[in-house]
C-alpha angles and dihedrals in degrees: 000000000000114000104252089212106040116191104234124184112201123209118197144115121182134063092265090065094054097079089063093047090048092051091052090051095049097047099054091263095109110166118244086215140019120207116197142156119281117269113275134201113252120229107330098325120115091218110113115229128204119237117252089251093054092050093050093049093050090048087059098043094251119150113249129199126186112197114193094209147007094272093055088046091052091048091057090058093049087077101026125102113187139154100223147359127219118194127191122172091325099161102225130082108244112235114245091240087064098052095077097041095089110072093232096031126239122302117211130198114224120181100224138069096264132250083036114082107004115177138051105320113039096140094050091047096050090052090046090053091047091234115179095207136044138146149164133293124202108202138175106246121245132172091266115081113264089336101116125117114285113247098179141345136192127190130217134185116246109231125223092247098045121119132179091277098050094039091052092053091049093050100045091045087050092049091052088054090049097053094054093045098053102026098094092044089049094049090048093054095247095125120063113201114235123227111244116245104247094198090066096050120129126179137219129207137226112273119232134181096263089062084077093065109113123228107209090197088076127088119272090242089054091052089049089053090049092050090053094045095052100041120149095003134066088351122199127278144170134187130264117185087344092303121119112250115199115204105218099177136002145168139211114254117216124214139046121296134203112293088218092072119095127216108278096025121135122227144164110275135192114313089015092291127154111262135175130206121235127191090269118018129343141257133217119231101225095172134011143169123208118210109277094010137093125268109267138167120269092248093053089046090054094048090054094053112040095181096061099102111094092019117120129229111226123218 
């Protein structure tokens, strides 16, 4: 018989993990313990700030522990007896010795349809590839990254106006709903996790700031996908006269443009807006920010630099 009061430990740190913790609390599945990353200074301030998960746990009178490393994490479980772990964007790899400590293992939310897009950047990768469908996988955590058996999956459509921020919000809110929907069935043995198809695995990479650099030899549609994938971080950028130009917002320009333009060349677009040629098609620079300057509209930027037209942005 399923324990009516399962002892759950929740692992998580950023804002994206809070919907799941909130869902557990609101559905009579309140964790007995929350494990989150140590408090960290924000910006250049020396003041230490609690993670969003820690703050939510404290607001609901849940014990919080913040191990600084794997050894400290392992020490916690030497004395801990729990039924289940739930992990959402915790920020530390769980040592193999801990995985079997909870009676029913540790469930992990991953924002892709595994085995597609294992690794650290599934949301960015699905947008870069202009996929039309994604979803959330709940897996039983194993020692191999995102390779555990699948407990449950749900799919959602990717909308045309989705970016990494909006899609992350949708997927982690969906994951929270999924956890509370299946948890009792899982604890009761009604759900049998399915082994992933290793022949269908694809991996993602860790995103860094340079991934936002625009290659104007790409199609306009590919650059739009890059913008969506890297919004809000790291954003996309190019170089104008050796200064970094951040592209804060943009739009796809419909229609045919002069064959005399070369990729990266700036020109006067519709409504006297600032536009740029790509290998196929063009985009309008709706809002930009030049290094050392404030963000401004493309039209204002054009008015402030009358010699822009005909210049080239450099990757």
